[in-house]
MIKOLVEX-840344 format. One record per residue: residue number from 1; x, y, z of N, C-alpha, C in turn. Coordinates in Angstrom, 3 decimals, always signed. Layout:
BEGIN
NUM; X; Y; Z; X; Y; Z; X; Y; Z
...
END
This chain:
BEGIN
1; +73.188; -6.489; -21.181; +72.626; -4.522; -21.695; +73.885; -3.593; -21.516
2; +73.639; -2.904; -22.875; +75.044; -2.237; -22.754; +74.125; -0.398; -21.994
3; +74.609; -0.345; -20.546; +73.981; +0.801; -19.754; +74.367; +1.837; -20.825
4; +75.273; +2.223; -20.943; +75.292; +3.845; -21.927; +74.683; +3.874; -22.954
5; +73.856; +2.836; -23.510; +73.471; +3.204; -25.081; +71.905; +2.876; -24.556
6; +71.551; +2.521; -23.315; +70.080; +2.446; -22.709; +69.918; +3.670; -22.420
7; +71.069; +4.519; -21.401; +70.539; +5.519; -21.232; +70.566; +6.888; -21.776
8; +71.248; +6.636; -22.909; +71.071; +7.450; -24.652; +69.828; +7.342; -25.410
9; +69.718; +6.001; -25.164; +67.906; +5.957; -25.841; +67.088; +6.574; -25.011
10; +66.878; +6.277; -23.734; +66.283; +6.618; -22.903; +65.914; +8.434; -22.368
11; +67.390; +9.176; -22.604; +67.375; +10.806; -23.242; +66.831; +11.007; -24.476
12; +66.616; +10.251; -25.447; +66.372; +10.594; -26.261; +64.869; +10.558; -26.396
13; +64.240; +9.301; -25.941; +62.905; +8.992; -25.579; +62.202; +10.533; -25.050
14; +62.699; +10.785; -23.558; +62.685; +12.239; -23.253; +62.185; +13.195; -23.924
15; +63.533; +13.466; -24.742; +63.297; +14.364; -25.839; +62.457; +14.444; -26.391
16; +62.365; +13.408; -26.927; +61.042; +13.022; -28.110; +59.447; +13.371; -27.709
17; +59.457; +12.702; -26.167; +58.141; +13.260; -25.759; +57.961; +14.684; -25.683
18; +58.461; +15.203; -25.214; +58.694; +16.604; -24.703; +58.389; +17.379; -26.397
19; +58.712; +17.056; -27.392; +58.597; +17.457; -28.657; +57.301; +17.018; -29.084
20; +57.052; +15.737; -28.893; +55.193; +15.605; -29.344; +54.432; +16.282; -28.593
21; +54.570; +16.840; -27.255; +53.785; +17.325; -26.301; +53.759; +18.711; -26.857
22; +54.882; +19.482; -27.156; +54.785; +21.043; -27.555; +54.519; +21.727; -29.037
23; +55.008; +20.660; -29.712; +54.403; +20.850; -31.009; +53.141; +21.084; -31.403
24; +52.730; +22.204; -32.026; +51.306; +22.687; -32.528; +51.463; +22.030; -33.832
25; +52.090; +21.153; -34.573; +52.183; +20.011; -35.686; +51.578; +19.078; -35.650
26; +50.482; +18.623; -35.624; +50.024; +17.401; -35.538; +51.171; +16.140; -36.159
27; +50.857; +16.646; -37.536; +51.758; +15.394; -38.167; +53.750; +15.242; -37.848
28; +54.217; +15.993; -37.459; +55.264; +16.309; -36.694; +54.863; +15.590; -35.529
29; +53.663; +15.960; -34.652; +53.977; +14.643; -33.366; +53.811; +13.409; -33.463
30; +52.674; +13.105; -34.457; +52.702; +11.941; -34.965; +54.580; +10.837; -35.025
31; +54.405; +11.970; -36.060; +56.118; +11.245; -36.559; +57.193; +11.072; -35.639
32; +57.173; +12.023; -34.749; +58.206; +12.049; -33.286; +57.572; +10.489; -32.383
33; +56.210; +10.922; -32.307; +55.663; +9.340; -31.512; +56.052; +8.267; -32.027
34; +56.072; +8.091; -33.573; +56.975; +6.429; -33.905; +57.680; +6.579; -33.752
35; +58.897; +7.683; -33.845; +60.194; +7.298; -33.846; +60.241; +6.915; -31.810
36; +59.675; +7.682; -31.140; +59.476; +7.307; -29.885; +59.397; +5.678; -29.480
37; +58.401; +5.176; -30.110; +58.560; +3.910; -30.871; +59.156; +3.030; -30.627
38; +60.255; +3.357; -32.080; +61.352; +2.633; -32.082; +62.318; +2.524; -31.023
39; +62.050; +3.455; -30.587; +63.318; +3.707; -29.294; +63.085; +2.753; -28.088
40; +61.770; +2.803; -27.736; +61.131; +2.006; -26.800; +61.322; +0.421; -27.235
41; +61.398; +0.126; -28.766; +61.973; -1.099; -29.105; +63.113; -1.632; -28.787
42; +64.038; -0.530; -28.918; +65.520; -0.784; -28.966; +65.619; -1.324; -27.219
43; +64.931; -0.374; -26.632; +65.112; -0.942; -25.186; +64.700; -2.198; -24.801
44; +63.644; -2.816; -25.032; +63.292; -3.794; -25.263; +63.860; -5.102; -25.648
45; +64.725; -5.104; -27.029; +65.508; -5.230; -27.600; +66.922; -5.702; -26.976
46; +67.669; -4.620; -26.348; +68.363; -4.647; -25.231; +68.366; -5.460; -24.439
47; +66.929; -5.629; -23.601; +66.980; -6.560; -22.445; +66.235; -7.936; -23.176
48; +67.000; -8.415; -24.162; +66.427; -9.623; -24.773; +65.389; -10.198; -24.813
49; +64.002; -9.196; -25.127; +62.788; -9.237; -24.972; +62.193; -8.910; -26.450
50; +63.048; -10.142; -27.877; +62.399; -9.536; -28.946; +61.315; -9.363; -29.062
51; +60.492; -10.579; -28.795; +58.996; -10.501; -29.520; +58.373; -9.272; -28.875
52; +58.558; -8.584; -27.615; +57.945; -7.533; -27.351; +58.361; -6.358; -28.049
53; +59.669; -6.145; -28.803; +60.376; -5.345; -29.396; +59.833; -5.399; -30.776
54; +59.902; -6.567; -30.883; +59.323; -6.752; -32.605; +57.668; -6.279; -32.897
55; +57.103; -6.597; -31.889; +55.651; -5.970; -31.472; +55.221; -4.776; -31.420
56; +56.178; -4.059; -30.275; +56.570; -2.534; -30.526; +57.059; -1.659; -31.733
57; +57.936; -2.342; -32.465; +57.813; -1.872; -33.875; +56.790; -1.791; -34.684
58; +56.155; -2.770; -35.009; +55.502; -3.000; -35.931; +53.928; -2.126; -35.742
59; +53.601; -2.616; -34.414; +52.526; -1.603; -33.696; +52.338; -0.375; -33.423
60; +53.425; -0.302; -32.406; +53.777; +1.130; -32.446; +54.430; +1.948; -32.686
61; +55.215; +1.639; -33.989; +55.595; +2.726; -35.037; +55.066; +2.664; -36.252
62; +54.672; +1.154; -36.376; +54.136; +1.482; -38.360; +52.504; +1.301; -38.167
63; +51.549; +0.432; -37.474; +50.507; +0.544; -37.695; +50.021; +1.899; -36.838
64; +50.518; +2.204; -35.770; +49.478; +3.032; -35.215; +50.111; +4.525; -35.373
65; +51.316; +4.467; -35.854; +52.048; +5.999; -36.785; +51.052; +6.486; -38.063
66; +50.695; +5.057; -38.723; +49.849; +4.959; -39.866; +48.606; +5.799; -39.945
67; +47.902; +5.240; -38.947; +46.647; +5.373; -38.577; +46.690; +6.843; -37.722
68; +47.424; +7.233; -37.028; +47.309; +8.460; -37.280; +47.561; +9.813; -37.852
69; +48.470; +9.405; -38.893; +48.985; +9.788; -39.878; +47.437; +10.167; -41.153
70; +46.988; +8.928; -41.025; +45.964; +9.290; -42.023; +44.440; +9.875; -41.359
71; +44.737; +10.020; -40.022; +43.453; +10.567; -39.427; +43.721; +12.306; -39.761
72; +45.186; +12.521; -40.013; +45.062; +13.883; -40.412; +44.260; +14.127; -41.715
73; +44.380; +13.567; -42.774; +43.649; +13.922; -43.700; +42.155; +14.712; -43.675
74; +41.300; +14.074; -42.230; +40.337; +14.447; -42.234; +40.344; +16.044; -41.112
75; +40.977; +16.012; -40.601; +41.311; +16.905; -39.758; +42.664; +17.999; -40.089
76; +42.348; +19.196; -39.004; +43.489; +20.218; -39.495; +44.992; +20.001; -38.686
77; +45.671; +19.873; -39.624; +46.837; +19.910; -39.174; +47.821; +20.318; -38.092
78; +47.250; +21.870; -38.161; +47.882; +22.466; -37.010; +46.573; +22.327; -35.488
79; +47.253; +22.235; -34.345; +46.714; +22.267; -33.213; +46.140; +23.887; -32.639
80; +44.994; +23.792; -33.013; +43.972; +25.465; -32.870; +43.618; +25.762; -31.385
81; +44.035; +24.617; -30.673; +42.972; +24.748; -29.497; +43.476; +25.531; -28.307
82; +42.619; +26.611; -27.564; +42.890; +27.730; -26.790; +43.443; +27.376; -25.121
83; +43.482; +25.435; -25.238; +43.367; +25.274; -23.732; +44.646; +24.760; -23.932
84; +45.642; +25.045; -24.793; +47.024; +24.061; -24.743; +47.725; +24.377; -24.114
85; +47.866; +25.367; -23.277; +48.938; +25.528; -21.941; +48.544; +24.442; -20.739
86; +47.099; +24.065; -20.613; +45.991; +23.712; -19.643; +46.966; +22.320; -19.888
87; +46.769; +21.837; -20.953; +46.868; +20.631; -21.547; +48.805; +20.031; -21.469
88; +49.384; +21.505; -21.636; +50.535; +20.832; -21.366; +51.126; +21.166; -20.035
89; +50.266; +21.646; -19.024; +50.584; +21.348; -17.731; +49.940; +20.074; -17.178
90; +48.782; +20.028; -17.469; +48.880; +18.728; -16.686; +49.169; +17.263; -17.400
91; +49.285; +17.665; -18.733; +50.258; +16.526; -19.379; +51.461; +16.044; -18.366
92; +52.508; +17.551; -17.936; +53.147; +17.141; -17.418; +53.334; +16.592; -16.324
93; +52.290; +17.236; -15.501; +52.093; +16.809; -13.873; +52.040; +15.092; -13.960
94; +51.094; +14.734; -14.903; +50.900; +13.101; -14.934; +52.101; +12.187; -15.387
95; +52.759; +13.127; -16.008; +53.960; +12.415; -16.139; +55.235; +12.328; -15.127
96; +55.327; +13.739; -14.551; +55.705; +13.246; -13.431; +55.373; +12.166; -12.164
97; +54.187; +12.242; -11.691; +53.656; +11.550; -11.273; +53.656; +9.827; -11.778
98; +53.584; +9.634; -12.982; +53.844; +7.853; -13.648; +54.935; +7.880; -13.431
99; +56.281; +8.699; -13.676; +57.732; +8.806; -13.158; +57.886; +8.019; -11.811
100; +57.184; +8.599; -10.809; +57.608; +8.479; -9.421; +57.076; +7.545; -9.171
101; +55.890; +7.396; -9.655; +55.358; +5.875; -9.092; +56.286; +4.577; -9.640
102; +56.840; +4.237; -11.042; +57.142; +3.501; -11.206; +59.046; +3.298; -10.696
103; +59.328; +4.636; -10.122; +60.701; +4.648; -9.261; +60.517; +3.626; -8.066
104; +59.253; +3.946; -7.936; +58.696; +3.303; -6.414; +58.087; +2.069; -6.500
105; +57.763; +2.037; -7.561; +57.684; -0.087; -7.844; +58.785; -0.686; -7.995
106; +59.624; -0.507; -8.881; +60.868; -0.872; -9.387; +61.949; -1.407; -8.298
107; +61.636; -0.872; -6.856; +62.815; -1.109; -5.827; +62.146; -2.498; -5.255
108; +60.839; -3.062; -5.477; +60.297; -4.581; -5.569; +60.872; -5.257; -6.170
109; +61.147; -4.858; -7.448; +61.570; -5.878; -8.670; +62.813; -6.496; -8.450
110; +63.200; -7.794; -8.676; +64.347; -8.002; -9.013; +65.734; -7.835; -9.985
111; +66.443; -8.515; -9.551; +67.703; -8.059; -10.517; +67.213; -8.578; -11.633
112; +67.688; -7.929; -12.859; +67.590; -7.886; -13.975; +68.304; -8.989; -14.295
113; +67.742; -10.258; -15.129; +68.160; -11.652; -15.199; +68.119; -12.721; -14.655
114; +67.770; -12.316; -13.381; +67.872; -13.323; -11.602; +67.119; -14.520; -12.521
115; +67.731; -15.503; -12.197; +66.988; -17.130; -12.408; +66.249; -17.302; -11.578
116; +66.298; -16.848; -10.507; +65.631; -17.378; -9.647; +64.398; -16.649; -9.084
117; +63.957; -15.109; -9.964; +62.912; -14.560; -9.915; +61.358; -15.321; -10.024
118; +60.481; -14.820; -9.609; +59.215; -15.202; -9.810; +58.560; -15.373; -11.542
119; +58.932; -14.190; -12.127; +58.871; -14.254; -13.509; +59.384; -15.705; -14.300
120; +60.792; -15.925; -14.049; +61.818; -17.388; -14.385; +61.569; -18.358; -13.780
121; +61.049; -18.278; -12.860; +61.677; -19.377; -11.977; +60.312; -20.434; -10.903
122; +59.971; -19.598; -9.784; +59.375; -19.925; -9.137; +58.850; -18.932; -7.882
123; +57.448; -19.097; -7.148; +57.169; -18.323; -6.316; +56.905; -18.479; -5.150
124; +57.602; -18.053; -4.008; +57.261; -18.750; -3.082; +55.997; -18.029; -2.122
125; +55.506; -19.752; -2.023; +54.313; -19.747; -1.256; +54.444; -19.567; +0.324
126; +54.863; -20.620; +1.055; +55.171; -20.218; +2.328; +56.289; -21.284; +2.761
127; +56.937; -21.249; +4.766; +57.797; -21.875; +4.672; +57.185; -22.731; +5.940
128; +57.870; -24.074; +6.043; +57.548; -24.664; +6.998; +58.324; -24.463; +8.105
129; +57.841; -24.591; +9.411; +58.851; -24.163; +10.699; +59.063; -25.239; +11.621
130; +57.959; -26.116; +11.958; +57.930; -27.478; +12.609; +57.833; -28.584; +11.775
131; +58.061; -29.143; +12.597; +58.461; -30.585; +12.494; +59.251; -31.175; +10.945
132; +60.540; -30.630; +10.958; +61.585; -30.824; +9.516; +61.723; -32.068; +9.625
133; +62.432; -32.523; +10.538; +62.771; -33.715; +10.278; +62.237; -34.892; +10.123
134; +60.645; -35.258; +10.290; +59.584; -35.980; +9.686; +59.198; -35.301; +8.624
135; +58.991; -34.312; +8.347; +58.560; -33.833; +6.895; +59.547; -34.059; +6.130
136; +61.052; -33.955; +5.886; +62.162; -34.429; +5.550; +62.266; -36.062; +4.788
137; +61.947; -36.576; +6.463; +61.815; -38.129; +6.174; +60.528; -38.495; +5.015
138; +59.716; -37.958; +5.319; +58.572; -38.316; +4.237; +58.818; -37.841; +2.806
139; +59.124; -36.556; +2.626; +59.765; -36.376; +1.409; +60.783; -37.100; +0.823
140; +61.448; -37.767; +1.631; +62.960; -38.741; +1.047; +62.856; -39.959; +0.905
141; +61.182; -40.138; +1.287; +60.499; -41.501; +1.105; +59.591; -41.743; -0.512
142; +59.448; -40.155; -0.561; +58.659; -39.997; -2.167; +56.877; -39.879; -1.815
143; +56.762; -39.474; -0.172; +55.152; -38.997; -0.025; +55.186; -37.473; +0.454
144; +54.318; -36.847; -0.150; +53.643; -35.495; +0.163; +53.453; -35.441; +1.789
145; +53.828; -34.793; +2.579; +53.681; -34.568; +4.196; +52.454; -33.747; +4.456
146; +51.418; -34.426; +4.822; +49.848; -33.717; +5.243; +50.313; -32.456; +5.511
147; +51.166; -32.048; +5.999; +51.193; -30.650; +6.951; +51.028; -29.729; +5.315
148; +52.304; -30.275; +4.088; +52.160; -29.365; +3.453; +51.102; -29.338; +2.570
149; +50.602; -30.914; +2.654; +49.053; -31.065; +1.447; +48.264; -29.616; +2.060
150; +48.244; -29.751; +3.388; +46.648; -29.171; +4.196; +46.566; -27.506; +3.607
151; +48.148; -27.590; +3.583; +48.496; -25.468; +3.118; +47.928; -25.689; +2.127
152; +48.821; -26.046; +1.305; +48.654; -26.286; -0.483; +46.859; -26.377; -1.048
153; +46.154; -27.158; -0.312; +44.364; -27.226; +0.042; +44.012; -25.584; +0.198
154; +44.597; -25.352; +1.518; +43.983; -24.490; +2.032; +44.446; -23.065; +1.268
155; +44.894; -23.213; +0.664; +45.173; -22.116; -0.498; +44.829; -22.235; -1.699
156; +44.375; -22.905; -2.195; +44.150; -23.284; -3.951; +42.810; -23.732; -3.981
157; +42.652; -24.627; -2.741; +41.494; -25.447; -2.815; +41.469; -27.117; -3.590
158; +40.903; -27.999; -3.313; +41.124; -29.385; -3.583; +41.609; -29.352; -5.503
159; +40.706; -28.990; -5.729; +40.667; -28.968; -7.626; +41.756; -28.177; -7.982
160; +41.978; -27.386; -7.261; +43.264; -26.509; -8.170; +44.224; -26.651; -7.247
161; +44.878; -27.468; -6.420; +45.977; -27.241; -5.487; +47.122; -28.806; -6.251
162; +46.097; -30.076; -7.393; +46.986; -30.469; -7.919; +47.209; -31.768; -6.474
163; +47.106; -32.046; -5.258; +47.742; -32.315; -4.450; +47.402; -33.959; -4.617
164; +46.208; -34.149; -5.311; +45.277; -35.371; -5.114; +46.695; -36.325; -6.177
165; +47.102; -37.545; -5.849; +47.628; -37.916; -7.200; +49.049; -37.567; -7.334
166; +49.657; -36.458; -6.265; +51.324; -36.264; -6.646; +52.231; -37.180; -6.211
167; +52.971; -36.442; -6.597; +53.993; -37.724; -6.835; +55.325; -36.724; -5.965
168; +56.238; -37.129; -5.646; +57.645; -36.358; -4.859; +58.655; -37.197; -5.094
169; +59.772; -36.372; -5.781; +60.938; -36.906; -6.441; +61.945; -35.521; -6.052
170; +63.113; -36.120; -6.137; +64.108; -35.170; -5.366; +64.656; -34.186; -6.845
171; +65.316; -33.312; -6.200; +65.749; -32.406; -7.235; +67.272; -32.456; -6.995
172; +67.629; -32.935; -7.999; +69.073; -33.377; -7.887; +70.220; -32.096; -8.427
173; +69.532; -31.164; -9.624; +70.103; -29.937; -9.602; +70.164; -28.719; -8.607
174; +68.999; -28.499; -8.213; +68.895; -27.452; -7.442; +68.717; -27.776; -5.824
175; +68.697; -28.938; -5.258; +68.786; -29.433; -4.303; +66.819; -29.360; -3.583
176; +66.956; -30.183; -2.523; +65.517; -30.277; -2.598; +64.383; -31.104; -3.168
177; +63.393; -30.562; -2.825; +62.208; -31.749; -4.007; +61.411; -31.054; -4.722
178; +60.867; -32.086; -5.907; +59.894; -31.391; -6.723; +58.567; -32.197; -6.382
179; +57.775; -31.645; -6.136; +56.140; -32.308; -6.474; +55.787; -32.108; -7.674
180; +55.214; -33.568; -8.202; +54.924; -33.420; -9.762; +53.511; -34.055; -9.560
181; +52.471; -32.858; -10.404; +50.514; -33.325; -10.182; +50.528; -34.054; -11.683
182; +49.133; -34.270; -11.409; +48.066; -34.797; -12.497; +48.013; -33.449; -13.731
183; +48.645; -33.053; -14.531; +47.986; -32.536; -15.519; +46.557; -32.184; -15.979
184; +46.097; -33.727; -16.263; +44.771; -34.015; -16.386; +44.387; -33.342; -18.051
185; +45.777; -33.104; -18.779; +45.082; -32.807; -19.922; +44.818; -33.321; -21.007
186; +44.339; -33.187; -22.131; +43.907; -34.417; -23.038; +44.932; -34.960; -23.843
187; +45.885; -33.784; -24.375; +47.048; -34.417; -25.139; +48.262; -34.642; -24.356
188; +48.822; -34.134; -23.068; +49.630; -34.193; -22.208; +49.238; -34.497; -20.891
189; +49.044; -35.797; -20.734; +48.527; -36.317; -19.502; +49.125; -36.857; -18.474
190; +50.430; -36.913; -18.421; +51.505; -36.760; -17.460; +51.848; -36.152; -17.022
191; +52.229; -36.844; -15.711; +52.741; -35.702; -14.603; +53.556; -34.536; -14.953
192; +53.522; -33.506; -13.981; +54.142; -32.290; -14.469; +55.090; -31.828; -13.100
193; +56.325; -31.029; -13.176; +56.546; -30.381; -11.590; +55.784; -29.036; -11.684
194; +55.191; -29.046; -10.839; +54.368; -28.155; -10.277; +55.042; -26.970; -8.641
195; +55.385; -27.753; -7.854; +55.703; -27.434; -6.842; +57.207; -27.656; -5.977
196; +58.113; -27.167; -6.037; +59.263; -26.939; -5.265; +59.843; -27.039; -3.714
197; +60.133; -27.730; -3.050; +60.782; -27.752; -1.519; +61.580; -27.506; -1.393
198; +62.174; -26.471; -0.800; +63.560; -26.562; -0.950; +64.069; -26.660; +0.502
199; +65.644; -27.438; +0.833; +66.276; -28.000; +1.678; +65.729; -27.253; +2.964
200; +65.488; -25.885; +3.102; +65.473; -25.171; +4.242; +63.832; -25.055; +4.488
201; +62.812; -25.779; +4.197; +62.066; -26.197; +3.627; +61.021; -24.776; +3.285
202; +61.459; -24.244; +2.357; +60.443; -23.498; +1.943; +59.885; -23.877; +0.371
203; +58.639; -23.682; +0.584; +57.445; -24.337; -1.055; +57.457; -23.087; -1.652
204; +57.964; -23.284; -2.661; +57.224; -22.287; -4.427; +56.277; -23.250; -5.250
205; +56.066; -22.160; -5.745; +55.179; -22.996; -7.315; +56.107; -22.448; -8.056
206; +56.270; -23.573; -9.399; +56.968; -23.268; -10.619; +56.053; -21.973; -11.276
207; +57.040; -21.307; -12.344; +56.239; -20.308; -12.938; +55.634; -20.879; -14.367
208; +54.978; -20.039; -15.038; +54.727; -21.010; -16.549; +56.151; -21.086; -17.524
209; +56.533; -19.715; -17.488; +58.284; -20.039; -18.381; +58.670; -21.200; -18.325
210; +58.766; -21.921; -17.036; +59.557; -23.042; -16.505; +58.644; -24.419; -17.575
211; +57.974; -24.239; -17.634; +57.021; -25.516; -19.213; +57.525; -25.144; -20.126
212; +57.299; -23.648; -20.464; +57.804; -22.873; -21.677; +59.280; -23.275; -21.964
213; +60.073; -23.121; -20.893; +61.412; -23.958; -21.302; +61.554; -25.167; -21.337
214; +61.066; -25.656; -20.761; +61.409; -27.588; -20.762; +60.915; -28.164; -21.492
215; +59.601; -27.819; -21.989; +58.113; -28.606; -22.684; +57.852; -27.961; -24.163
216; +58.915; -26.877; -24.492; +58.052; -26.413; -25.363; +57.993; -27.083; -26.647
217; +59.444; -27.298; -27.006; +60.001; -28.158; -28.581; +59.273; -29.519; -28.067
218; +59.257; -30.304; -27.033; +58.645; -31.749; -26.570; +57.012; -31.521; -27.288
219; +56.274; -30.435; -26.764; +54.412; -30.464; -26.875; +54.100; -29.579; -27.822
220; +55.157; -28.716; -28.584; +54.589; -27.841; -29.776; +55.596; -28.227; -31.007
221; +56.803; -28.921; -30.655; +57.737; -29.458; -31.821; +57.969; -28.217; -32.555
222; +58.495; -27.370; -31.828; +59.015; -26.062; -32.291; +60.213; -26.021; -31.962
223; +61.649; -25.768; -32.184; +62.708; -25.196; -31.415; +62.558; -23.720; -30.533
224; +61.379; -23.040; -31.183; +61.559; -21.477; -30.806; +60.375; -21.467; -29.492
225; +61.053; -20.922; -28.572; +60.459; -20.565; -27.803; +58.867; -19.787; -27.364
226; +59.566; -18.730; -27.925; +58.567; -17.286; -28.132; +57.502; -17.569; -29.249
227; +57.802; -18.597; -30.060; +56.649; -19.110; -31.375; +55.429; -19.624; -29.925
228; +56.198; -20.663; -29.522; +55.387; -21.582; -28.745; +54.233; -20.905; -28.163
229; +55.344; -19.711; -26.817; +54.290; -19.141; -26.290; +53.011; -18.205; -26.890
230; +53.411; -18.031; -27.688; +52.278; -16.525; -28.324; +51.344; -17.214; -29.483
231; +51.629; -18.356; -29.888; +50.675; -19.055; -30.955; +49.970; -20.552; -30.375
232; +50.880; -21.245; -28.922; +50.243; -22.100; -28.350; +49.657; -21.860; -27.293
233; +50.868; -22.059; -26.268; +50.358; -21.840; -24.995; +49.456; -20.697; -24.492
234; +49.754; -19.280; -25.370; +48.752; -18.055; -25.095; +47.935; -17.672; -26.514
235; +47.675; -18.561; -26.993; +46.964; -18.507; -28.452; +46.003; -17.728; -28.215
236; +44.942; -18.254; -27.372; +43.599; -17.380; -27.527; +44.217; -15.249; -26.922
237; +45.142; -15.362; -26.036; +45.639; -14.072; -25.787; +46.039; -13.523; -27.162
238; +46.787; -14.102; -28.086; +47.274; -13.607; -29.193; +46.138; -13.257; -30.122
239; +44.961; -14.429; -30.077; +44.424; -14.207; -31.145; +43.292; -12.367; -31.078
240; +43.019; -12.497; -29.541; +42.294; -11.344; -28.746; +43.218; -9.760; -29.238
241; +44.787; -9.907; -28.973; +45.274; -9.160; -29.476; +45.214; -8.555; -30.802
242; +44.761; -9.578; -31.664; +45.296; -9.455; -33.138; +43.605; -8.717; -33.346
243; +42.563; -8.987; -32.802; +41.046; -8.943; -33.186; +41.428; -7.065; -32.523
244; +42.195; -6.859; -31.358; +41.740; -5.800; -30.926; +42.553; -4.460; -32.010
245; +43.627; -5.217; -32.658; +44.392; -4.433; -33.739; +43.808; -4.039; -34.716
246; +42.888; -5.383; -35.496; +41.976; -5.655; -36.697; +40.930; -4.613; -36.646
247; +40.126; -4.434; -35.494; +38.813; -4.199; -35.104; +39.356; -2.403; -35.508
248; +41.012; -1.941; -34.537; +40.912; -0.236; -34.671; +41.308; -0.021; -36.385
249; +41.705; -0.829; -36.614; +42.125; -0.559; -38.365; +40.916; -0.311; -39.078
250; +39.928; -1.670; -38.846; +38.857; -1.154; -39.562; +37.595; +0.185; -39.266
251; +37.800; +0.626; -37.730; +37.388; +1.029; -37.289; +37.818; +2.686; -37.928
252; +38.933; +2.833; -37.922; +39.591; +4.084; -38.680; +39.387; +3.956; -40.129
253; +39.539; +3.070; -40.567; +39.097; +3.259; -42.068; +38.073; +3.516; -42.760
254; +37.067; +3.039; -41.482; +35.216; +3.723; -41.813; +35.348; +4.981; -41.357
255; +35.508; +5.592; -40.222; +36.065; +6.844; -40.307; +36.318; +7.595; -41.472
256; +37.084; +7.072; -42.167; +37.977; +8.164; -43.344; +37.576; +7.721; -44.321
257; +36.765; +6.829; -44.362; +35.331; +6.751; -45.736; +35.521; +7.455; -46.318
258; +35.605; +8.201; -47.833; +34.918; +8.828; -48.448; +33.138; +8.788; -48.448
259; +32.225; +9.750; -48.314; +30.736; +9.295; -48.649; +30.895; +9.217; -49.869
260; +30.604; +8.488; -50.710; +30.043; +8.898; -52.624; +28.869; +9.738; -52.559
261; +28.773; +10.738; -53.842; +27.354; +11.061; -53.562; +27.379; +12.274; -52.165
END
């Protein structure tokens, strides 16, 4: 990240938002909001999230701006509402509230780029404080200790914990142990690491991106992890997003359609 550039882009976005809120010309407002989306896409790209930046540029700045401009062919370009002052005040209050809320939430977020954050690596489930010596011996022998198995079943249930038939292996890279569970998938039935137990007896659950990083090329036959995620691992979600955008476009086209006769 280039912090000065990010701050400059954020300042530009704030100014764009104020202009879009204050102007009475709806065409200028739509264009400014499109520029705002491009600036937001720049922020995403700066954070190495190219897929989100691309989506913001295409949908936010491209499609949304086009639909708003097309809508202006059916309505007046100037905002002549008498309650404009109330809109500005309510919009400013809501903006200040959202900024304060975001600043409050961001304190609990992990550091940017943290390899071991829940989004990138694993999620802490619980810590084992008693019988560590006995549990360590069982893990070293390749067996899942009953104490850990019981707590996992209590948390997720028998069917979703995956402890039945689980395999324990040593994690040579980070230390501790990995628990491999049976995925019971049709095309990839082999065991997959699902839990991690650190040397200090903290039990974690691996996050989904770990599988994307380690298995996407093998399972999807594509070197692009983003493509594998969007088009396959979360393909139904992407299909739903596409349907929403298509439905919005069709709805606006129907509203703007000129009636003949």
